[in-house]
VOPAGU-2260 file (C-alpha; in pm, 1 decimal, decimal comma):
REM VOPAGU-2260
SITE   aa  ch    i         X         Y         Z
SITE  MET   A    0    -534,7    1891,8   -1689,6
SITE  ARG   A    1    -719,6    1603,2   -1524,8
SITE  ARG   A    2    -638,1    1592,4   -1152,5
SITE  SER   A    3    -707,2    1342,9    -872,6
SITE  ILE   A    4    -869,3    1538,4    -588,6
SITE  ILE   A    5    -913,9    1419,5    -230,5
SITE  THR   A    6   -1279,6    1477,2    -146,4
SITE  GLY   A    7   -1299,9    1286,2     181,8
SITE  THR   A    8   -1083,9    1120,3     446,3
SITE  GLY   A    9   -1154,5     858,1     710,2
SITE  SER   A   10    -973,5     643,1     963,4
SITE  CYS   A   11   -1018,4     363,3    1214,9
SITE  LEU   A   12    -818,2     257,7    1519,8
SITE  PRO   A   13    -879,3     -54,1    1730,5
SITE  GLY   A   14   -1017,3      13,3    2075,7
SITE  LYS   A   15    -737,4    -158,6    2262,9
SITE  ILE   A   16    -445,3      69,0    2355,8
SITE  LEU   A   17    -109,6     -77,6    2458,8
SITE  THR   A   18     108,2     170,1    2648,3
SITE  ASN   A   19     484,2     159,9    2693,4
SITE  ASP   A   20     439,5      82,0    3060,7
SITE  GLU   A   21     225,5    -219,0    2973,1
SITE  LEU   A   22     484,8    -330,7    2718,5
SITE  SER   A   23     757,0    -313,1    2981,5
SITE  ALA   A   24     576,6    -588,9    3169,8
SITE  MET   A   25     593,6    -808,7    2859,1
SITE  VAL   A   26     947,5    -748,5    2734,4
SITE  ASP   A   27    1274,0    -605,4    2869,9
SITE  THR   A   28    1212,4    -236,0    2798,4
SITE  SER   A   29    1081,7      81,7    2959,7
SITE  ASP   A   30     876,2     386,4    2873,7
SITE  GLU   A   31    1189,3     602,3    2884,3
SITE  TRP   A   32    1383,1     367,0    2653,1
SITE  ILE   A   33    1103,8     356,2    2392,7
SITE  THR   A   34    1012,0     724,8    2407,2
SITE  THR   A   35    1371,3     847,8    2387,8
SITE  ARG   A   36    1458,4     631,9    2087,8
SITE  THR   A   37    1132,5     640,5    1892,9
SITE  GLY   A   38     891,9     905,0    2024,2
SITE  ILE   A   39     622,8     638,3    2072,9
SITE  ARG   A   40     420,5     627,3    2395,4
SITE  ALA   A   41     129,1     401,1    2296,4
SITE  ARG   A   42     -16,8     206,9    2006,6
SITE  HIS   A   43    -352,8      47,9    1918,7
SITE  ILE   A   44    -378,6    -331,5    1893,7
SITE  ALA   A   45    -649,4    -521,5    1706,4
SITE  ALA   A   46    -867,9    -747,8    1919,4
SITE  ASP   A   47    -910,8   -1119,2    1856,3
SITE  GLY   A   48   -1134,6   -1154,9    1554,3
SITE  GLU   A   49   -1067,6    -796,4    1440,4
SITE  TYR   A   50    -912,1    -811,2    1094,5
SITE  THR   A   51    -744,0    -574,0     852,6
SITE  SER   A   52   -1063,7    -575,0     642,6
SITE  HIS   A   53   -1271,0    -460,5     941,9
SITE  LEU   A   54   -1047,0    -159,9    1001,5
SITE  ALA   A   55   -1025,8     -82,7     629,0
SITE  THR   A   56   -1402,8     -99,2     579,2
SITE  THR   A   57   -1473,2     135,2     869,7
SITE  ALA   A   58   -1212,8     385,4     749,4
SITE  ALA   A   59   -1356,5     364,5     396,7
SITE  ARG   A   60   -1713,4     427,2     518,4
SITE  ARG   A   61   -1598,2     736,1     706,9
SITE  ALA   A   62   -1412,7     866,8     403,4
SITE  LEU   A   63   -1719,5     811,0     184,5
SITE  ASP   A   64   -1939,5     992,8     437,1
SITE  ALA   A   65   -1695,6    1285,3     447,5
SITE  ALA   A   66   -1694,1    1303,2      68,0
SITE  GLY   A   67   -2071,7    1271,8      40,8
SITE  THR   A   68   -2017,0     981,1    -197,7
SITE  ARG   A   69   -2223,6     663,4    -224,4
SITE  PRO   A   70   -2030,9     334,8    -220,8
SITE  GLN   A   71   -2185,8     242,8    -555,1
SITE  ASP   A   72   -2023,6     551,4    -713,4
SITE  ILE   A   73   -1675,6     410,2    -645,3
SITE  ASP   A   74   -1519,5     249,8    -953,0
SITE  LEU   A   75   -1176,0     153,8    -815,0
SITE  ILE   A   76   -1038,9      33,5    -479,9
SITE  VAL   A   77    -666,2      15,7    -410,4
SITE  LEU   A   78    -583,7    -118,3     -64,5
SITE  ALA   A   79    -226,4     -95,9      62,5
SITE  THR   A   80    -142,2    -362,3     319,7
SITE  SER   A   81     125,8    -608,6     422,5
SITE  THR   A   82    -111,9    -787,9     659,2
SITE  PRO   A   83    -407,1    -905,6     447,3
SITE  ASP   A   84    -687,2   -1112,7     594,8
SITE  GLN   A   85    -585,8   -1405,7     373,6
SITE  THR   A   86    -321,9   -1487,2     113,8
SITE  PHE   A   87    -607,9   -1447,8    -132,8
SITE  PRO   A   88    -855,0   -1313,1    -222,6
SITE  ALA   A   89    -739,1    -953,8    -188,8
SITE  THR   A   90    -859,9    -779,7     124,7
SITE  ALA   A   91    -984,6    -507,5    -111,5
SITE  ALA   A   92   -1240,3    -758,0    -242,0
SITE  THR   A   93   -1369,9    -811,0     111,4
SITE  VAL   A   94   -1399,3    -434,8     158,5
SITE  GLN   A   95   -1583,6    -405,3    -173,7
SITE  ALA   A   96   -1835,0    -666,8     -61,5
SITE  GLU   A   97   -1876,8    -516,9     287,0
SITE  LEU   A   98   -1946,6    -174,7     136,6
SITE  GLY   A   99   -2212,6    -325,1     -89,6
SITE  ILE   A  100   -2039,2    -222,3    -412,2
SITE  THR   A  101   -2188,8    -442,4    -684,4
SITE  ASN   A  102   -2073,3    -258,1    -996,6
SITE  THR   A  103   -1785,5    -506,7   -1055,0
SITE  CYS   A  104   -1524,3    -230,6   -1044,4
SITE  PRO   A  105   -1157,0    -333,8   -1021,9
SITE  VAL   A  106   -1020,6    -379,9    -671,0
SITE  PHE   A  107    -680,0    -502,1    -559,5
SITE  ASP   A  108    -427,7    -504,0    -277,8
SITE  LEU   A  109     -90,0    -336,5    -314,3
SITE  GLN   A  110     209,2    -445,1    -106,0
SITE  ALA   A  111     488,9    -192,0     -57,5
SITE  VAL   A  112     502,1    -214,6     324,0
SITE  CYS   A  113     524,9     131,1     488,8
SITE  SER   A  114     533,1     304,8     149,0
SITE  GLY   A  115     212,2     129,9      52,6
SITE  PHE   A  116     -22,6     426,5      79,0
SITE  VAL   A  117     199,1     651,9    -135,3
SITE  TYR   A  118     229,6     370,0    -389,8
SITE  ALA   A  119    -148,7     315,9    -381,7
SITE  LEU   A  120    -218,7     687,3    -414,8
SITE  THR   A  121      15,9     711,5    -713,1
SITE  THR   A  122    -143,5     405,8    -874,6
SITE  ALA   A  123    -498,8     534,4    -830,4
SITE  ASP   A  124    -389,8     874,4    -962,8
SITE  ALA   A  125    -271,3     706,8   -1283,4
SITE  PHE   A  126    -610,2     533,8   -1324,0
SITE  LEU   A  127    -799,6     859,7   -1274,9
SITE  ARG   A  128    -579,0    1074,3   -1495,3
SITE  SER   A  129    -598,2     819,2   -1777,2
SITE  GLY   A  130    -977,1     810,6   -1756,9
SITE  GLN   A  131    -996,3     444,7   -1649,9
SITE  ALA   A  132   -1170,2     545,5   -1326,8
SITE  THR   A  133   -1357,3     847,7   -1190,9
SITE  ARG   A  134   -1384,9     789,4    -816,2
SITE  ALA   A  135   -1145,5     572,7    -619,6
SITE  LEU   A  136   -1108,9     454,0    -263,5
SITE  VAL   A  137    -744,5     447,7    -159,5
SITE  ILE   A  138    -690,7     268,7     170,9
SITE  GLY   A  139    -396,3     187,6     394,5
SITE  ALA   A  140    -478,9     -76,5     655,1
SITE  GLU   A  141    -262,9    -295,2     877,9
SITE  THR   A  142    -273,7    -538,3    1169,0
SITE  PHE   A  143     102,9    -548,1    1219,9
SITE  SER   A  144      56,4    -685,2    1571,4
SITE  ARG   A  145      -6,1   -1022,9    1402,1
SITE  ILE   A  146     346,1   -1041,3    1257,1
SITE  LEU   A  147     544,9    -911,4    1555,2
SITE  ASP   A  148     778,5   -1116,4    1770,9
SITE  TRP   A  149     668,6    -997,3    2113,1
SITE  ASP   A  150     999,9   -1112,4    2261,5
SITE  ASP   A  151    1200,0    -881,2    2034,1
SITE  ARG   A  152    1209,1    -541,2    2201,9
SITE  GLY   A  153    1377,0    -386,2    1898,0
SITE  THR   A  154    1065,6    -431,9    1683,6
SITE  CYS   A  155     757,3    -507,0    1895,9
SITE  VAL   A  156     767,9    -161,1    2057,0
SITE  LEU   A  157     748,4      16,6    1721,1
SITE  PHE   A  158     430,5     -95,8    1551,5
SITE  GLY   A  159      54,9     -67,0    1590,8
SITE  ASP   A  160    -267,3    -140,6    1402,8
SITE  GLY   A  161    -506,9      88,4    1219,2
SITE  ALA   A  162    -649,2     203,2     887,7
SITE  GLY   A  163    -697,0     523,3     692,6
SITE  ALA   A  164    -870,7     598,0     364,6
SITE  VAL   A  165    -931,1     874,7     113,3
SITE  VAL   A  166   -1180,9     922,0    -165,7
SITE  LEU   A  167   -1012,5    1041,0    -484,8
SITE  GLU   A  168   -1227,3    1201,5    -751,8
SITE  ALA   A  169   -1120,7    1308,9   -1098,8
SITE  GLY   A  170   -1151,6    1681,3   -1166,8
SITE  GLU   A  171   -1021,5    1941,5   -1405,5
SITE  GLY   A  172    -735,6    2176,6   -1326,5
SITE  ARG   A  173    -537,2    2442,8   -1507,2
SITE  GLY   A  174    -220,6    2237,0   -1493,7
SITE  ASP   A  175     -32,8    2455,9   -1247,3
SITE  VAL   A  176      50,9    2448,3    -879,0
SITE  SER   A  177    -271,9    2627,6    -785,2
SITE  ASP   A  178    -477,4    2319,9    -881,6
SITE  ARG   A  179    -645,0    2102,6    -621,8
SITE  GLY   A  180    -540,3    1739,3    -612,3
SITE  ILE   A  181    -222,1    1538,8    -657,7
SITE  LEU   A  182      29,9    1777,5    -812,5
SITE  ALA   A  183     333,8    1549,8    -814,8
SITE  ALA   A  184     427,3    1201,8    -695,4
SITE  ARG   A  185     737,4     984,2    -715,2
SITE  ILE   A  186     793,0     624,2    -604,9
SITE  HIS   A  187    1115,6     422,4    -592,2
SITE  ALA   A  188    1252,0      84,7    -481,7
SITE  ASP   A  189    1587,1     -85,3    -426,7
SITE  GLY   A  190    1558,9    -460,3    -379,9
SITE  ARG   A  191    1926,5    -489,8    -288,2
SITE  GLN   A  192    1832,5    -369,6      61,4
SITE  ARG   A  193    1551,6    -623,3     114,1
SITE  ASP   A  194    1735,4    -803,9     396,8
SITE  LEU   A  195    1741,7    -496,7     620,8
SITE  LEU   A  196    1366,4    -497,5     687,5
SITE  TYR   A  197    1162,4    -809,4     616,8
SITE  VAL   A  198     933,5   -1082,9     748,3
SITE  ASP   A  199    1099,0   -1423,2     789,5
SITE  GLY   A  200     813,4   -1627,0     647,0
SITE  GLY   A  201     578,0   -1662,8     353,9
SITE  PRO   A  202     362,3   -1912,5     160,3
SITE  SER   A  203     636,7   -2002,6     -90,3
SITE  THR   A  204     927,8   -2026,5     153,2
SITE  THR   A  205     821,5   -2140,5     499,9
SITE  GLN   A  206     446,6   -2183,7     452,6
SITE  THR   A  207     406,8   -1970,2     765,7
SITE  THR   A  208     334,4   -1603,4     830,5
SITE  GLY   A  209     669,8   -1533,9     995,9
SITE  PHE   A  210     779,9   -1239,0    1208,4
SITE  LEU   A  211     908,5    -892,7    1125,5
SITE  ARG   A  212    1287,6    -854,1    1140,8
SITE  MET   A  213    1479,9    -528,4    1113,2
SITE  LYS   A  214    1834,4    -396,5    1124,6
SITE  GLY   A  215    1739,7     -65,1    1277,4
SITE  ARG   A  216    2059,2     137,5    1236,7
SITE  GLU   A  217    2095,3      54,2     868,2
SITE  VAL   A  218    1727,8     128,5     803,9
SITE  PHE   A  219    1760,3     466,8     976,3
SITE  ARG   A  220    2066,2     560,0     771,3
SITE  HIS   A  221    1898,5     480,5     440,2
SITE  ALA   A  222    1564,4     632,6     540,5
SITE  VAL   A  223    1677,8     987,9     609,4
SITE  THR   A  224    1875,2    1004,0     284,1
SITE  ARG   A  225    1617,4     844,2      54,9
SITE  ILE   A  226    1317,7    1027,5     198,1
SITE  ALA   A  227    1488,0    1366,1     169,1
SITE  GLU   A  228    1578,8    1288,4    -192,6
SITE  VAL   A  229    1227,5    1196,9    -300,9
SITE  MET   A  230    1073,9    1493,4    -119,3
SITE  LYS   A  231    1304,5    1723,1    -313,6
SITE  GLU   A  232    1206,8    1546,8    -635,2
SITE  VAL   A  233     833,6    1609,5    -597,7
SITE  MET   A  234     885,6    1970,6    -490,3
SITE  GLU   A  235    1104,8    2029,2    -795,1
SITE  ASP   A  236     847,5    1857,2   -1019,6
SITE  ALA   A  237     577,0    2094,7    -894,1
SITE  GLY   A  238     803,6    2400,5    -879,1
SITE  VAL   A  239     752,6    2469,8    -507,8
SITE  SER   A  240     982,1    2523,3    -211,6
SITE  ALA   A  241     967,6    2416,1     151,9
SITE  ASP   A  242     820,0    2756,8     235,9
SITE  ASP   A  243     514,7    2674,6      23,3
SITE  ILE   A  244     431,2    2361,8     223,6
SITE  ALA   A  245     143,5    2421,4     465,6
SITE  LEU   A  246     175,4    2083,9     638,6
SITE  PHE   A  247     417,1    1791,6     622,9
SITE  VAL   A  248     232,8    1461,4     680,6
SITE  PRO   A  249     502,5    1192,7     696,0
SITE  HIS   A  250     497,6     821,9     751,0
SITE  GLN   A  251     502,8     786,5    1128,9
SITE  ALA   A  252     806,7     561,0    1172,8
SITE  ASN   A  253    1043,8     720,0    1421,5
SITE  ILE   A  254    1063,2    1071,1    1565,1
SITE  ARG   A  255    1432,2    1094,9    1478,8
SITE  ILE   A  256    1363,4    1013,0    1113,8
SITE  LEU   A  257    1079,7    1267,8    1103,7
SITE  GLU   A  258    1295,0    1539,6    1255,9
SITE  GLY   A  259    1596,2    1451,6    1041,1
SITE  THR   A  260    1411,6    1458,4     709,6
SITE  ALA   A  261    1220,0    1776,8     792,8
SITE  LYS   A  262    1546,3    1949,1     882,5
SITE  LYS   A  263    1714,1    1834,1     560,0
SITE  ILE   A  264    1430,1    1983,0     353,8
SITE  GLY   A  265    1395,7    2299,1     561,0
SITE  ILE   A  266    1047,8    2236,3     701,1
SITE  PRO   A  267    1003,7    2382,8    1052,9
SITE  SER   A  268     886,3    2152,9    1330,1
SITE  GLU   A  269     553,4    2334,9    1368,4
SITE  LYS   A  270     460,4    2221,6    1015,4
SITE  VAL   A  271     526,3    1852,7    1088,4
SITE  PHE   A  272     209,4    1661,3    1177,0
SITE  ILE   A  273     281,8    1386,2    1428,8
SITE  THR   A  274      60,7    1100,1    1547,7
SITE  LEU   A  275     350,2     864,2    1615,7
SITE  ASP   A  276     335,5     915,5    1990,4
SITE  ARG   A  277     -20,0     775,7    2009,4
SITE  HIS   A  278     -33,8     536,2    1713,3
SITE  GLY   A  279     316,0     397,1    1676,1
SITE  ASN   A  280     418,7     288,4    1326,9
SITE  THR   A  281     107,1     159,1    1148,5
SITE  SER   A  282     294,1      96,9     823,3
SITE  ALA   A  283      74,3     165,3     517,6
SITE  ALA   A  284    -198,8     306,8     742,4
SITE  SER   A  285      13,3     575,7     905,5
SITE  ILE   A  286     -14,2     851,4     642,4
SITE  PRO   A  287    -392,6     826,7     585,5
SITE  LEU   A  288    -448,8     800,1     962,4
SITE  ALA   A  289    -248,1    1117,4    1018,1
SITE  LEU   A  290    -408,3    1290,6     719,4
SITE  ASP   A  291    -759,0    1220,6     845,7
SITE  GLU   A  292    -672,6    1356,0    1190,2
SITE  ALA   A  293    -511,8    1665,2    1036,7
SITE  VAL   A  294    -825,5    1733,1     830,1
SITE  ARG   A  295   -1071,5    1671,7    1112,7
SITE  THR   A  296    -878,6    1884,7    1363,0
SITE  GLY   A  297    -838,4    2173,8    1119,0
SITE  ARG   A  298    -461,6    2141,7    1084,0
SITE  ALA   A  299    -511,3    2071,7     713,4
SITE  ARG   A  300    -763,6    2296,3     538,2
SITE  PRO   A  301    -899,5    2325,6     183,0
SITE  GLY   A  302    -637,9    2489,3     -36,8
SITE  ASP   A  303    -343,7    2381,1     179,8
SITE  LEU   A  304     -39,3    2231,4      11,1
SITE  LEU   A  305      56,7    1902,8     179,8
SITE  LEU   A  306     371,3    1694,5     147,3
SITE  LEU   A  307     348,0    1319,5     214,7
SITE  GLU   A  308     637,3    1073,2     230,2
SITE  ALA   A  309     715,8     716,8     334,3
SITE  MET   A  310     981,1     447,5     324,4
SITE  GLY   A  311     936,5      77,6     386,8
SITE  GLY   A  312    1081,3    -268,4     344,5
SITE  GLY   A  313    1205,5    -360,3       2,3
SITE  PHE   A  314    1334,7     -91,1      22,7
SITE  THR   A  315    1046,5     110,7    -117,7
SITE  TRP   A  316     997,9     482,9     -78,2
SITE  GLY   A  317     800,3     769,2    -223,5
SITE  ALA   A  318     645,4    1111,4    -179,5
SITE  ALA   A  319     342,6    1302,9    -300,1
SITE  LEU   A  320     255,3    1670,4    -312,7
SITE  ILE   A  321    -117,4    1737,7    -276,7
SITE  ARG   A  322    -336,5    2045,5    -258,5
SITE  LEU   A  323    -654,5    1984,1     -59,4
């Protein structure tokens, strides 16, 4: 069986760090209030003139270096983002140009908000397994600070900026759970819930960027249920149990959601990889950011079975089971 194998990971965080204490001087909140409700203590914020493409390109270069792959060997780029540099062209096209890739390979952005990286990974996997591509860059990159209402303490405390990337390379496997690569993936959406988490602007409606709006309690209620469901689906598809999972690398949204979903599935807390406290919610970037840190710190090793999951506005949600 043709498999999509992760051969390298990379990430990029802006240099500016915004702590909870600093936020409390900007909006009516406190470190205790934020930490207790979310688990977040700090987040990185892009500087003036620092764009989503800059973060994505740096993360991609680091992933290519880790994989020992030349940019020109890439024949597909899928970039998950809800905060592109421009309405068009795709930010992926900017990354392609910045990397010096001149082989006219297909590149495109994918917008599924916080689920974007899982959606992008699943999409690239389909290209590789069908033989339409051999080596892909899959990137999650966001500058969510640009769409936050900094007077709304219910949302501005949650999000940060960053990017993460992986190199996917097609390889052969035996077709069982011992294979390296993406073993199972599922993605879902329910547009009936679109008004619970959204941005109140857009080119067709207001001709403005708009700000992020969220009904937090309703989002939380849906998230724990939907995420647990899709995690069970991919484990059943691959024929594995929670005991087989070496590391759970979730979307870093809220510590209560992370703890709730892990408990529902039966994954112990020591197997949950958390960067939320230092990064905040970086939307489509959060999983590849966490994955890169897990790999580089030795928490995720070759042969380990990893479970990824995310849920975002739309609603969209999904999960993937991967063996490094």
